[in-house]
C-alpha positions in Angstrom: -29.7 19.2 -17.7 -26.9 16.8 -16.5 -24.5 19.8 -16.3 -26.6 21.6 -13.7 -24.8 21.9 -10.4 -26.0 22.3 -6.9 -24.7 25.4 -5.1 -24.2 25.3 -1.4 -22.0 23.9 1.4 -20.8 20.3 1.5 -23.0 18.3 3.9 -21.7 14.7 3.8 -23.6 13.6 7.0 -27.1 14.3 5.9 -29.4 11.3 6.4 -29.3 8.8 3.4 -30.6 5.4 2.3 -30.0 4.0 -1.1 -33.0 3.5 -3.4 -34.5 0.0 -2.6 -33.7 -2.6 -5.2 -36.3 -3.0 -8.0 -37.8 0.4 -7.2 -37.7 3.1 -9.9 -39.3 6.0 -8.0 -37.4 9.4 -8.4 -38.1 10.1 -4.8 -38.2 7.2 -2.3 -39.3 6.9 1.3 -37.0 6.0 4.2 -37.5 2.5 5.5 -37.3 4.1 9.0 -40.5 6.1 8.6 -41.9 7.7 10.5 -38.7 9.0 12.0 -40.5 11.0 14.6 -43.7 9.5 16.1 -46.6 11.5 17.4 -45.7 10.9 21.0 -41.9 11.5 20.9 -42.4 14.4 23.3 -44.4 14.1 26.5 -48.0 15.3 26.2 -48.0 15.7 22.4 -50.8 14.7 20.1 -48.7 14.9 17.0 -45.3 16.1 15.6 -45.2 17.0 11.9 -44.6 19.6 9.2 -41.3 20.6 10.8 -38.0 22.2 9.7 -34.4 20.9 9.9 -31.0 22.6 9.2 -27.3 21.6 9.6 -25.9 23.0 12.9 -22.4 22.7 14.2 -21.7 19.4 12.4 -25.0 18.0 13.5 -28.6 19.1 13.0 -31.1 21.3 14.7 -34.7 22.1 13.9 -38.0 23.7 14.8 -40.9 21.3 15.1 -44.7 21.6 15.0 -45.8 19.9 18.2 -49.6 20.0 18.8 -50.2 19.1 22.4 -53.0 17.0 23.9 -55.1 20.1 24.4 -54.7 20.5 20.6 -52.8 23.8 21.0 -50.6 24.3 17.9 -47.1 25.1 19.0 -43.5 25.0 17.8 -40.6 23.5 19.7 -36.8 23.4 19.2 -34.8 20.2 18.8 -31.3 18.7 18.2 -30.0 15.6 16.5 -26.6 14.1 15.9 -27.7 12.2 12.7 -30.8 14.0 11.5 -32.9 10.9 12.2 -32.9 10.5 16.0 -34.2 13.6 17.7 -34.3 15.2 21.1 -37.1 17.8 21.0 -37.6 20.2 23.9 -40.7 19.4 25.9 -41.7 23.1 26.1 -42.6 25.3 23.2 -40.2 28.1 22.1 -40.6 31.2 24.2 -39.7 34.0 21.8 -38.2 37.2 23.1 -40.1 40.1 21.6 -39.8 43.8 22.1 -43.4 44.4 21.1 -45.9 42.8 23.6 -48.7 42.8 21.1 -46.8 40.9 18.5 -45.1 38.7 21.0 -48.4 37.5 22.6 -48.7 33.8 21.7 -51.9 32.7 20.1 -50.8 29.7 18.0 -47.9 28.7 15.8 -47.5 25.9 13.2 -45.7 24.6 10.1 -42.3 26.2 10.6 -39.5 26.6 8.2 -35.9 27.4 9.1 -33.4 29.2 6.8 -29.7 30.1 7.3 -29.4 33.6 6.0 -26.2 35.7 6.3 -25.4 35.2 10.0 -28.3 33.5 11.7 -31.1 31.0 11.4 -34.4 32.6 10.5 -37.7 30.9 11.5 -40.9 31.5 9.6 -44.2 30.0 10.7 -48.0 30.4 10.5 -48.6 32.7 13.4 -51.9 33.6 15.0 -52.5 37.4 14.9 -56.2 38.1 14.3 -56.0 35.2 11.9 -53.1 33.2 10.4 -50.2 35.2 9.1 -46.4 34.8 8.6 -44.5 35.1 11.8 -40.8 35.6 11.7 -38.0 35.3 14.2 -34.4 34.2 14.5 -31.9 32.3 16.6 -28.1 31.8 16.7 -28.1 28.8 18.9 -31.5 27.1 19.0 -31.7 28.0 22.6 -32.7 31.7 22.6 -35.2 32.8 19.9 -36.1 36.4 19.0 -39.4 37.3 17.4 -39.7 40.1 14.7 -42.6 41.8 13.1 -45.1 39.6 11.3 -44.2 39.7 7.6 -47.7 40.2 6.2 -51.3 41.0 7.1 -53.6 38.1 7.8 -54.5 35.9 6.1 -51.4 34.1 4.9 -49.5 30.8 5.2 -46.4 28.9 4.0 -43.9 31.7 4.3 -40.6 30.4 2.9 -37.4 32.6 2.9 -34.7 32.4 0.2 -31.2 31.6 1.6 -29.7 34.8 0.0 -30.8 38.1 -1.4 -32.1 38.3 -4.9 -30.5 41.4 -6.3 -30.3 43.6 -3.2 -33.5 42.4 -1.6 -34.5 39.7 0.7 -37.1 37.3 -0.8 -39.9 35.1 0.4 -42.6 32.9 -1.1 -46.0 32.8 0.6 -49.6 31.7 0.0 -52.4 34.2 0.8 -55.4 32.4 2.3 -58.4 33.1 4.5 -59.4 32.3 8.1 -59.9 28.6 7.7 -58.9 25.4 5.7 -59.0 27.2 2.4 -60.3 25.8 -0.8 -57.9 28.0 -2.8 -54.3 29.1 -2.8 -51.7 30.5 -5.2 -48.0 31.0 -4.5 -46.7 34.6 -4.5 -43.2 36.1 -4.3 -42.4 39.2 -2.2 -39.2 41.3 -1.5 -38.0 43.3 1.4 -35.0 45.7 2.0 -34.9 44.8 5.8 -36.9 41.6 6.5 -39.6 43.8 8.0 -41.3 45.8 5.2 -42.4 43.5 2.3 -43.6 44.5 -1.2 -42.9 44.0 -4.9 -45.4 41.1 -4.8 -45.4 38.8 -7.9 -47.6 35.9 -8.8 -45.7 32.6 -9.0 -48.0 29.7 -9.7 -51.7 28.7 -9.4 -53.4 25.3 -9.1 -53.6 23.7 -12.5 -55.3 20.3 -12.3 -55.0 16.8 -11.0 -53.0 16.4 -7.8 -52.5 20.2 -7.6 -56.0 21.4 -8.7 -57.2 23.0 -5.4 -54.2 24.9 -4.0 -50.4 24.9 -4.0 -47.8 26.1 -1.4 -44.1 26.4 -1.2 -42.3 23.8 0.9 -38.6 23.8 1.9 -36.2 26.7 1.6 -35.5 27.0 -2.2 -32.3 25.2 -3.3 -29.9 27.2 -5.5 -28.6 25.5 -8.6 -26.6 26.8 -11.6 -29.8 26.8 -13.7 -32.3 28.2 -11.2 -34.0 27.7 -7.9 -35.2 24.2 -7.1 -38.5 24.5 -5.3 -40.4 21.6 -3.7 -44.0 22.4 -3.2 -47.2 20.8 -2.1 -50.4 20.5 -4.1 -53.9 19.7 -3.0 -56.6 17.7 -4.8 -60.2 17.8 -3.5 -61.5 14.3 -3.7 -64.9 12.9 -2.8 -63.4 12.1 0.6 -61.7 15.4 1.3 -58.3 17.0 0.6 -55.3 15.0 -0.6 -51.8 16.6 -0.2 -49.0 15.5 -2.5 -45.8 17.1 -3.5 -43.9 17.9 -6.6 -41.0 20.2 -7.7 -40.3 23.1 -10.0 -37.3 24.9 -11.3 -37.6 28.7 -11.0 -35.7 31.5 -12.7 -32.5 32.4 -10.7 -32.9 36.2 -10.9 -36.7 36.4 -11.2 -37.9 33.5 -9.0 -41.5 34.2 -9.7 -41.0 32.8 -13.2 -41.4 29.1 -13.7 -39.0 27.3 -16.0 -40.2 23.7 -15.3 -43.0 22.3 -13.1 -43.8 18.6 -12.6 -47.0 17.4 -14.1 -46.9 14.1 -12.0 -46.4 14.3 -8.3 -43.2 13.0 -6.7 -44.8 11.6 -3.6 -48.5 11.2 -2.6 -50.2 9.6 0.3 -50.1 5.8 0.1 -48.3 4.5 3.2 -50.3 3.9 6.3 -48.6 6.7 8.2 -49.5 9.1 5.3 -53.1 7.9 4.9 -54.2 7.4 8.5 -53.8 10.1 11.2 -55.4 13.3 12.4 -55.8 14.5 8.8 -55.7 11.6 6.4 -54.0 11.7 3.1 -51.3 14.3 3.6 -47.6 14.4 2.5 -46.3 17.9 3.3 -42.6 18.8 2.7 -40.9 21.5 4.9 -37.2 20.7 4.6 -34.7 19.6 1.9 -31.0 19.0 2.8 -28.5 18.7 0.0 -24.9 17.5 -0.4 -23.6 18.9 -3.7 -20.6 16.5 -4.2 -22.8 13.4 -4.0 -26.0 14.9 -5.5 -27.9 13.6 -2.5 -31.2 15.2 -1.3 -33.0 14.3 2.0 -36.5 15.6 2.2 -38.4 15.9 5.6 -42.2 15.8 5.3 -45.2 15.5 7.5 -47.4 12.5 7.3 -51.2 12.7 7.8 -50.7 15.8 10.1 -49.4 13.4 12.7 -45.8 12.2 12.2 -42.5 13.3 10.6 -41.0 11.3 7.7 -38.0 11.3 5.4 -37.6 10.7 1.7 -34.6 10.8 -0.6 -33.6 11.7 -4.2 -30.6 12.2 -6.4 -30.3 15.7 -7.7 -29.3 14.8 -11.3 -32.1 12.3 -11.6 -34.6 14.7 -10.2 -33.7 17.5 -12.5 -34.0 15.3 -15.5 -37.4 14.1 -14.3 -38.6 17.6 -13.8 -37.5 18.6 -17.3 -39.0 15.5 -19.0 -42.3 15.7 -17.1 -43.0 19.4 -17.0 -46.4 21.0 -17.5 
């Protein structure tokens, strides 16, 4: 496992804090958490479950910003260091050739993926129920909306950063109209990012912290041994849902096949900003930035459906942990 290598561009300026002394956790929280508070944008109720990418030597992102009317919306933002953010006060206004698809109902929990020559955005889009919306941008100023990827009902659409074979690829989690008490991860392929098929089952809830539902988190990370996937899992407690997250190593050419999957979680709600908020007891990962030469990983996650947080890991330690603690 120690010979496994990260594959990807060098990103020496990703956010980073060394593991605190006397702490042995494989993934540790930023001492600056929450890095984005619920009121960092005027008239917002909460800013969470958001996506970040490197952009022109700095960082850009798409952020879930629920407003004080509790409309679920997504906004663009920029940052020099990945920690201090300037988020646009108005939601993204997608340009769309089809008025029916482009009519905004709601949007939330975005992911952003650099793929070929542009940044693709996927999000939970309202179209007669929740489905996977898709769009793209070149500059985080102008955004173009494409066809929805799937029929309702679906959430957690996560693109791969390159084609698998000769097809584009995506994870998703079919659901229903509400706050579902079920959810498996599925894999789908497309020749053109519009028409999706070749659906394959990836993983199901299995017990403990991931016993109710599971969903893919950040863009999968390519390694020499497979795709590293962070994912959230949900436990139904006597006091409601509890969202934690773990990781899995997926087959490089058939990413619906699990090689290793963590039995213990990596992070679960325990800090006040994860336990107290609009939806208590939630840690929800949406972004993972990696720097291959240093093995550093910075993970952005939502806390209690209210704020945005950061956590860190070292790739070599994480891979060893996944292998030694696999289901």
